[in-house]
N, C-alpha and C positions, 0 to 999 in steps of 0.2 A: 561233551556239551559245551566245554567253556570257549573251545575252538569254533565252533558254530555260532556262538553268540557273539566271539571276536569277528568273525566273517561278516554278519550281519552288520555289525557296528562298522567296520571299514566300508562295505559296499552299499550300505544303505544309509545311516545315519551321518556320517561324515559329507557327502555328498550333498545329502538334505540340507546340513547345516552350510556348506557353503554356498548353497543357490539361495537359500533364504540371506545368508549374507549380502550376497551379490545384489538380491531384488533391492535391497536398501538402498542402492545407490541410483536405481532408475527413479528418476523425476515423474510424478504422478501426480502430485497435489496439486492445485490450482491457487495461488495465493497471489495477493499484493504484497511485492517484497519491499522492505526497507533496507536498503546498504549504505557503505560508504560512498560516498557520490564517486570516488578516483579508484575504487575497487569492487570487486565481488563480492566482498564479505557480509554476508548477511546478518543483520542487528536485530531486526525484528520481521513479523510477517503477520499477514490478518490471510485467513482460511476463507477463500469465497465460497457462499452457498449460491443459492438459485439468484438472490440479487447482485446485481451487476453494477450498482449506483454506489458511490461513496461520495463524500464530501469533506473540505477543508477549510475550519473557519480558523480565522486568526485575529487579533488586535492591530490594525494597522501602525506601524511605530512613527507614523506624523500625526495623522488627525486624530488618531485614539479610539476609532470607532470599529464596530467587527465587520469581516470581509468574509462572505461564504462561498466557496467556489465549488459546484458540482460537477463530479466527472464520471461519465459512464466507462465500464473496463469491457475491453473485448479479448479474445484470445491473445495478442499481440502488442496491444494498445491501448492507450489511456486517451478517452475523448471528453474534454471539456464543453459542457452542455449549456452551464449557467454562471453567472457571477452576480452576487449580491452584496450592495455597499451602500452607505450612507452619507459619505461626503464625497465631494469632487474635489480632490488634493492630489499632490503630488504620486504620480503612480497609479490613479485609476483613470479608465477611459470616460469620457465625457460624450459619447454617443456609442450607436452599436455600427457594425460594419457589413456589407453584403447583406445576406439572409437574414442576420439576426434580428432581434426585436429588442427596443430600449422602451422600457417602461418605467413610472414611478408610482409605487404604491406604500399610502402609510408613510411618506419620510424615507423611503428605500427604494433606492433605484436596482434596477434588475436588467439585465443583458439576457434573454433568452434565445433560446434555438441556434446557440453557439454551436459550431462544427468544427474546434481545432482539434488536431490529433497528434498525439505526442508518444514515442516509444517510450519515455520515459519523463519523471518530472524532477529537477534539481531543486532543492530548496535546503534552506540554512535553518535549523530550529532555533526560535529566538531564545536568548539568552536573557532580557530583561521583562518584557512584558507582553511579547506577540501570543505568549498561549497557545500554540498549534495545535487543533484538536482536529482528532480524525471521528467522523460520522459514518457510522454503518450499522442498519438495519435499526435505527433509532437510538443506539447507543452512542455516547459521545467517550472517545478517550482523549486524554491528555498526552501528545506525542513524549514529551519530557518524562514521563513515568517509565519509559524505555529506552529512551534516546537522550545522550547528555546534550542540554543547551548548548547550542554553538556548534554542533556538528553538521556538517554538509553532507545530506544525505540524497540519495535517489530512490525514489520510488518508481516502482516498475511491478509490469504484470508477468508472472511466470510460474513455471513448474517445481516444484522441488521434490528431493526426495525424503525417504524417513530419515538419513541420518542429518540431513541438512534442517530438520524441522527440529531436530535433538539440539543444532548450532545455536538456532535464532529463539527471538521470544515470540511465542505466539499472542499477539494482541489481544486474540479473544477468549483467551483463558490459557 
């Protein structure tokens, strides 16, 4: 009886365990990934649901008013679709380009219909007053809760494996 158990264990349980372990390395979950800019090391990630739009809001370092950038996610790129800000100052556009639409509403300038596509976005998390915030599905998360201020990060869309999920911080929970 014990030899029969041993055979089952060897020929069924061990391969099943190895197969399960290998499955853990196959990327399957689509996420918005936050990594060190110059490395692939995953710092944090946001699991993506049906909603494929997110925003980054921050306080501009010179004119100290909020800037809101809106992005749309596809399988392998990030497209900026809108920019909203309150002051024309260093680093802020004074008009729309090409097919974009510039409008002012209630003291806020909007550039809409943007179609600027990126493989990734490099961003340095503000150390003083930028307070970079990620907005997704009507929830706002302060990025410095998960990423040390001053860190230069790369935001990209990618698929991660079960083991990578254990490595990074799930921003959504």
